[in-house]
C-alpha positions as CSV (number, residue, x, y, z in Angstrom):
1,M,21.6,-16.9,-0.4
2,P,22.3,-20.4,1.1
3,D,19.7,-23.1,0.2
4,T,19.9,-24.8,3.6
5,L,18.1,-24.1,6.8
6,P,19.8,-22.1,9.6
7,D,21.1,-24.3,12.5
8,T,18.4,-22.9,14.8
9,L,15.0,-21.8,13.7
10,P,13.5,-18.7,15.4
11,A,11.3,-19.5,18.4
12,D,8.4,-17.6,17.0
13,S,8.4,-19.5,13.7
14,V,5.9,-22.3,12.9
15,G,9.1,-24.2,12.0
16,I,9.4,-26.9,9.2
17,V,6.2,-27.0,7.2
18,T,4.9,-29.0,4.3
19,S,2.1,-28.3,1.9
20,R,-0.8,-30.7,1.0
21,R,-2.7,-31.0,-2.2
22,V,-6.4,-31.0,-1.5
23,A,-8.6,-32.6,-4.1
24,I,-12.1,-31.0,-4.3
25,E,-14.4,-33.4,-6.1
26,R,-17.4,-31.0,-6.2
27,P,-18.2,-28.8,-9.2
28,L,-17.0,-25.2,-9.1
29,A,-19.1,-23.0,-11.4
30,L,-17.0,-20.1,-12.5
31,A,-18.4,-16.6,-13.2
32,C,-17.5,-16.9,-16.9
33,G,-19.9,-19.9,-17.2
34,V,-17.3,-22.7,-17.3
35,V,-17.8,-25.5,-14.7
36,L,-14.8,-27.2,-13.2
37,D,-16.1,-30.7,-12.3
38,S,-13.2,-30.9,-9.8
39,H,-10.1,-29.0,-8.9
40,Q,-7.1,-29.1,-6.6
41,L,-5.6,-26.6,-4.2
42,E,-2.1,-26.6,-2.8
43,V,-2.5,-25.6,0.9
44,E,-0.4,-25.0,4.0
45,C,-2.0,-25.0,7.5
46,Y,-0.4,-23.9,10.7
47,G,-1.7,-24.3,14.3
48,Q,-4.6,-26.5,15.5
49,L,-8.3,-26.4,14.6
50,N,-10.5,-26.4,17.6
51,R,-13.3,-28.9,18.1
52,R,-15.9,-26.4,16.8
53,G,-13.9,-25.6,13.7
54,D,-14.3,-21.9,14.3
55,N,-10.8,-20.6,15.2
56,A,-9.5,-20.6,11.6
57,I,-8.0,-17.7,9.7
58,L,-8.0,-17.7,5.9
59,I,-4.9,-16.0,4.4
60,C,-5.7,-14.7,0.9
61,H,-2.6,-14.2,-1.2
62,A,-1.9,-11.4,-3.7
63,L,-1.1,-11.5,-7.4
64,S,2.1,-13.6,-7.3
65,G,1.6,-15.1,-3.8
66,H,1.1,-18.7,-2.9
67,H,0.4,-21.2,-0.1
68,H,3.9,-20.9,1.5
69,A,3.0,-18.0,3.9
70,A,5.0,-19.0,7.0
71,G,7.7,-21.3,8.3
72,Y,10.4,-23.1,6.3
73,H,10.4,-25.8,3.7
74,R,13.0,-28.5,4.5
75,G,16.3,-27.6,2.7
76,D,15.3,-24.0,1.9
77,S,16.5,-21.1,4.0
78,R,13.8,-18.8,2.7
79,P,10.8,-18.5,5.0
80,G,7.2,-18.0,3.9
81,W,6.2,-14.6,2.4
82,W,4.4,-13.5,5.6
83,E,6.8,-14.9,8.1
84,H,6.9,-11.6,10.0
85,Y,3.1,-11.9,10.8
86,I,2.3,-15.6,11.2
87,G,3.5,-17.7,14.0
88,P,3.5,-18.3,17.8
89,G,2.8,-14.9,19.5
90,K,2.8,-13.0,16.2
91,P,-0.2,-10.9,15.0
92,I,-1.7,-14.0,13.3
93,D,-1.0,-16.2,16.3
94,T,-0.7,-19.9,15.6
95,E,-1.1,-20.7,19.3
96,R,-4.7,-19.4,19.1
97,F,-5.7,-19.7,15.4
98,Y,-5.7,-22.5,12.8
99,V,-4.2,-20.6,9.8
100,V,-5.0,-21.7,6.3
101,C,-3.3,-20.4,3.1
102,P,-4.1,-22.0,-0.3
103,T,-2.6,-21.2,-3.7
104,N,-5.7,-20.2,-5.6
105,I,-6.8,-21.7,-8.9
106,G,-5.2,-20.1,-11.9
107,S,-1.9,-19.6,-10.3
108,C,1.2,-21.8,-10.9
109,F,2.2,-23.4,-7.5
110,G,0.4,-26.7,-7.6
111,S,-3.3,-25.7,-7.7
112,T,-5.4,-26.2,-10.8
113,G,-4.4,-23.6,-13.4
114,P,-2.7,-23.1,-16.8
115,L,0.1,-25.6,-15.9
116,T,-2.3,-28.4,-14.9
117,E,-4.1,-30.9,-17.1
118,N,-7.3,-30.0,-18.9
119,P,-9.4,-33.1,-18.5
120,A,-11.1,-32.5,-21.8
121,T,-7.8,-32.7,-23.7
122,G,-5.3,-34.5,-21.5
123,Q,-2.9,-31.6,-22.1
124,P,-2.1,-28.6,-19.9
125,W,-4.7,-25.8,-19.9
126,A,-2.1,-23.2,-20.9
127,A,-3.8,-20.2,-22.5
128,E,-7.1,-22.0,-22.6
129,F,-7.7,-21.8,-18.8
130,P,-11.0,-19.9,-18.3
131,P,-11.0,-16.3,-17.2
132,L,-11.5,-15.8,-13.4
133,R,-13.1,-13.4,-11.0
134,A,-12.3,-12.9,-7.4
135,R,-15.6,-14.6,-6.5
136,D,-14.3,-17.8,-8.2
137,W,-11.4,-17.8,-5.7
138,V,-13.8,-17.2,-2.8
139,N,-16.1,-20.0,-4.0
140,S,-13.2,-22.4,-4.3
141,Q,-12.1,-21.4,-0.8
142,R,-15.6,-22.0,0.5
143,L,-15.4,-25.6,-0.8
144,L,-12.0,-25.9,0.9
145,M,-13.6,-25.1,4.2
146,D,-15.5,-28.3,4.1
147,E,-12.5,-30.4,3.2
148,L,-10.6,-29.1,6.2
149,G,-13.4,-29.3,8.7
150,V,-13.6,-25.5,9.2
151,S,-17.1,-24.4,10.2
152,R,-16.5,-20.7,10.3
153,W,-13.6,-18.3,9.7
154,A,-12.6,-16.3,12.8
155,A,-11.1,-13.9,10.2
156,V,-10.4,-13.7,6.5
157,V,-7.2,-11.6,6.0
158,G,-5.6,-10.4,2.8
159,G,-3.4,-7.6,1.3
160,S,-3.8,-6.1,-2.2
161,L,-5.7,-8.6,-4.3
162,G,-6.0,-10.6,-1.1
163,G,-7.9,-7.7,0.5
164,M,-10.3,-7.8,-2.5
165,Q,-10.9,-11.5,-1.8
166,A,-11.5,-10.7,1.9
167,M,-14.1,-8.1,1.0
168,R,-15.8,-10.5,-1.5
169,W,-16.0,-13.1,1.3
170,S,-17.9,-10.7,3.5
171,L,-20.5,-10.3,0.8
172,E,-20.8,-13.8,-0.7
173,Y,-20.8,-15.7,2.6
174,P,-21.6,-13.1,5.3
175,E,-22.7,-15.8,7.8
176,L,-19.3,-17.7,7.7
177,L,-16.8,-15.1,8.9
178,D,-16.4,-13.1,12.1
179,H,-13.9,-10.5,10.8
180,C,-12.6,-9.2,7.5
181,V,-9.1,-7.7,7.4
182,V,-8.4,-5.6,4.3
183,I,-4.8,-4.4,3.9
184,A,-3.5,-2.0,1.2
185,S,-6.4,-2.7,-1.1
186,A,-9.3,-1.0,-3.0
187,M,-12.9,-1.6,-4.1
188,K,-11.8,-1.5,-7.7
189,L,-8.6,-0.6,-9.7
190,S,-8.0,2.9,-10.9
191,A,-7.4,3.6,-14.6
192,Q,-3.7,4.0,-13.8
193,N,-3.5,0.6,-12.2
194,I,-5.3,-1.0,-15.2
195,A,-2.8,0.8,-17.5
196,F,0.2,-0.6,-15.7
197,N,-1.3,-4.1,-15.9
198,E,-1.9,-3.8,-19.6
199,I,1.7,-2.6,-20.2
200,A,2.9,-5.7,-18.3
201,R,0.7,-8.0,-20.3
202,R,1.9,-6.4,-23.6
203,A,5.5,-7.0,-22.6
204,I,4.7,-10.7,-22.2
205,K,2.7,-11.1,-25.4
206,S,5.4,-9.3,-27.4
207,D,8.0,-11.8,-26.4
208,P,8.8,-14.0,-29.5
209,D,8.7,-17.0,-27.3
210,F,5.1,-16.4,-26.2
211,Y,3.4,-18.3,-29.1
212,D,-0.1,-17.0,-28.2
213,G,0.3,-18.7,-24.8
214,Q,1.2,-22.1,-26.2
215,Y,4.9,-21.8,-25.4
216,A,5.1,-25.1,-23.6
217,Q,4.4,-26.9,-26.9
218,H,7.5,-25.1,-28.3
219,N,9.6,-26.1,-25.3
220,T,10.2,-22.5,-24.4
221,S,8.9,-19.8,-22.2
222,P,8.5,-16.0,-22.6
223,Q,11.0,-15.2,-19.9
224,R,12.2,-11.9,-21.3
225,G,8.6,-10.6,-21.5
226,L,7.7,-11.9,-18.1
227,A,10.9,-10.4,-16.6
228,L,10.0,-7.0,-18.1
229,A,6.4,-7.3,-16.8
230,R,7.7,-8.0,-13.3
231,M,10.1,-5.0,-13.5
232,I,7.2,-2.8,-14.5
233,G,5.1,-4.1,-11.6
234,H,7.9,-4.0,-9.1
235,V,8.5,-0.3,-9.7
236,T,4.9,0.4,-8.8
237,Y,5.3,-1.6,-5.5
238,L,8.1,0.7,-4.3
239,S,8.0,4.3,-3.3
240,D,10.1,7.1,-4.8
241,E,11.5,7.8,-1.3
242,L,12.5,4.2,-0.8
243,M,14.2,3.9,-4.2
244,G,16.1,7.2,-3.5
245,Q,17.2,6.0,-0.1
246,K,18.2,2.5,-1.2
247,F,19.7,3.2,-4.6
248,G,19.9,6.9,-5.4
249,R,22.0,7.4,-8.5
250,E,24.7,5.0,-7.3
251,L,26.5,3.0,-10.0
252,R,26.8,-0.7,-10.2
253,L,29.1,-0.8,-13.1
254,G,31.3,1.7,-14.9
255,D,31.8,5.4,-14.3
256,F,31.2,8.8,-15.9
257,A,34.9,9.6,-16.5
258,T,35.6,11.4,-19.7
259,G,36.4,9.0,-22.5
260,S,35.6,6.0,-20.4
261,A,34.6,3.0,-22.5
262,S,33.1,1.1,-19.6
263,P,29.3,0.5,-19.7
264,V,27.4,2.3,-17.0
265,Q,24.8,0.6,-15.0
266,F,22.9,2.1,-12.1
267,E,22.2,0.1,-8.9
268,I,18.5,0.5,-9.5
269,E,18.9,-1.1,-13.0
270,S,20.8,-4.0,-11.6
271,Y,18.2,-4.5,-8.8
272,L,15.2,-4.5,-11.2
273,N,17.0,-6.8,-13.7
274,H,17.6,-9.2,-10.8
275,Q,14.0,-9.1,-9.7
276,G,12.7,-9.6,-13.2
277,D,15.0,-12.6,-13.9
278,K,14.3,-14.2,-10.6
279,F,10.5,-13.9,-11.1
280,S,10.5,-15.1,-14.7
281,G,12.2,-18.3,-13.6
282,A,9.6,-19.0,-10.9
283,F,6.2,-17.8,-12.3
284,D,4.1,-18.8,-15.3
285,A,3.3,-16.2,-17.9
286,N,-0.3,-17.5,-18.6
287,S,-1.0,-17.3,-14.8
288,Y,0.3,-13.7,-14.8
289,L,-2.0,-12.7,-17.7
290,L,-4.9,-14.4,-16.1
291,I,-4.5,-12.9,-12.6
292,T,-3.8,-9.4,-13.7
293,K,-7.0,-9.5,-15.8
294,M,-8.8,-10.7,-12.7
295,L,-7.5,-7.7,-10.8
296,D,-8.7,-5.4,-13.6
297,Y,-12.2,-6.9,-13.5
298,F,-12.7,-6.6,-9.8
299,D,-15.4,-4.1,-8.8
300,L,-17.0,-4.8,-5.4
301,A,-20.1,-2.7,-6.1
302,R,-20.8,-3.6,-9.7
303,A,-23.5,-6.1,-8.8
304,Y,-25.1,-3.7,-6.4
305,D,-26.0,-0.9,-8.9
306,N,-22.5,0.5,-8.3
307,D,-23.5,1.3,-4.8
308,A,-20.7,0.3,-2.3
309,V,-22.9,1.1,0.7
310,A,-25.6,-1.2,-0.6
311,A,-23.0,-3.9,-1.1
312,F,-21.6,-3.7,2.4
313,R,-25.1,-3.8,3.9
314,R,-24.9,-7.5,3.2
315,A,-21.9,-8.0,5.4
316,R,-22.3,-9.1,9.0
317,C,-18.7,-9.2,10.2
318,G,-16.4,-6.7,11.8
319,F,-13.8,-5.0,9.6
320,Q,-10.2,-3.8,10.0
321,V,-8.9,-1.7,7.1
322,I,-5.1,-0.8,7.0
323,S,-3.3,1.4,4.5
324,F,0.3,2.7,4.1
325,S,1.2,6.3,3.6
326,S,3.7,5.9,0.7
327,D,1.6,3.3,-1.2
328,W,0.7,5.0,-4.4
329,R,-0.5,1.8,-6.2
330,F,-3.3,1.3,-3.6
331,A,-3.2,4.7,-2.0
332,P,-4.7,5.4,1.5
333,A,-7.5,7.3,-0.2
334,R,-8.8,4.0,-1.6
335,S,-8.8,2.5,1.9
336,R,-10.7,5.5,3.2
337,E,-13.3,5.0,0.5
338,I,-13.8,1.5,1.9
339,V,-14.1,2.8,5.4
340,Q,-16.6,5.5,4.4
341,A,-18.8,3.0,2.6
342,L,-18.7,0.6,5.7
343,V,-19.6,3.5,8.1
344,A,-22.5,4.5,5.8
345,A,-23.6,0.9,5.7
346,G,-23.6,0.8,9.5
347,R,-20.8,-1.8,9.7
348,D,-18.3,-2.1,12.6
349,V,-15.0,-0.9,11.2
350,C,-11.6,0.3,12.5
351,Y,-9.1,2.0,10.2
352,C,-5.3,2.5,10.6
353,E,-3.0,4.4,8.2
354,I,0.6,3.3,8.8
355,E,3.5,5.7,8.2
356,S,5.9,3.9,6.0
357,D,8.4,4.7,3.2
358,Q,8.1,1.1,1.8
359,G,5.4,1.7,-0.8
360,H,2.9,-1.0,-1.6
361,D,5.3,-3.7,-0.5
362,A,4.9,-2.4,3.1
363,F,2.1,-4.8,3.8
364,L,4.6,-7.7,3.5
365,L,7.4,-6.1,5.6
366,P,8.1,-5.7,9.3
367,N,6.6,-2.5,10.8
368,R,6.1,-2.1,14.5
369,R,2.9,-0.1,14.3
370,Y,1.4,-2.3,11.7
371,Q,2.2,-5.4,13.8
372,E,0.6,-3.8,16.8
373,A,-2.5,-2.8,15.0
374,L,-3.1,-6.1,13.3
375,G,-2.1,-8.1,16.4
376,T,-4.4,-6.1,18.7
377,Y,-7.4,-6.5,16.4
378,L,-6.9,-10.3,15.9
379,A,-6.2,-10.8,19.6
380,R,-9.8,-9.5,20.3
381,A,-11.0,-11.9,17.6
382,A,-9.2,-14.8,19.4
383,Q,-10.8,-13.8,22.7
384,A,-14.2,-13.8,21.2
385,V,-13.7,-17.3,19.8
386,E,-12.3,-18.6,23.1
387,A,-15.3,-17.1,25.0
388,R,-17.8,-19.2,23.0
389,P,-19.3,-22.1,25.0
């Protein structure tokens, strides 16, 4: 892939964007009991904030996501990870909304996390960074609102782990958002999901270069373990149907001829190895361990006597819940559980199950019905904001 921008950027793109590092000088009390006296968030913003500060949309990224959700960085041909959905005239319309996407604490793209300095030691936090919960990300995002001049979110939107954050927003700060959009998510992980996460963590910790998370002190990185962890995770993001259509049993190298000494490699093997190697060069192993544990810990109803209906009675916003037919990591049944609890709690909710063969990754990819469902819902949200005096 070329590393330079195309000659002409798409008309519906937000264009060339730059991130900003927002220093938050107010204490952030984490659920584990640790207090961060200050922290920083790497953020991208698109569109214009209105005078009331209430036309903003918060984009909550998933496990390996980051602040670069839309547009292009100068000198890089790769657009943001949600380029299909954020921009002028797109479902998340930057002509009507001020769109905010931060890299959350604990991740490895500029915000406070394992790679940044621990003020108590003057060294990177590394494996000593405190454990996190989804509410810690929400509380950090709440402080970010004040730094950006946002008075209220027109919507909080997220897929997968991002959807969990969006739901947590509706409970922690019910007075500060109009709409909550939950995409390909769940109120808690299944045992199977936790199992996949643990296998991935074990792959990282088994790498000889891991050094109990202090690999930077040894001038190395557990890239083999992190690549394997990503390969495990990536398989769960795809559907069997998609893998069959895209790769089948096609060979990348070698053949099955009798007596052939050539090594045989399937196309799917080559693809997964490429994905693993690419990810291991871009992500931090300690961040991966930290955030997968955060996923495992999430349980929306735990603090409400395990009663999801009681939890959602705190919410005051409208909800849109979206699932994808071939997503077996966060199956439609998990989204329907969310909807059932919302209905029982008397909340306003609409639900859309999208036909797709793309698996869990479908929430990131273009799909006409998905675009229409999300765009129609958020257009009504924009109309409500614009009708305010």
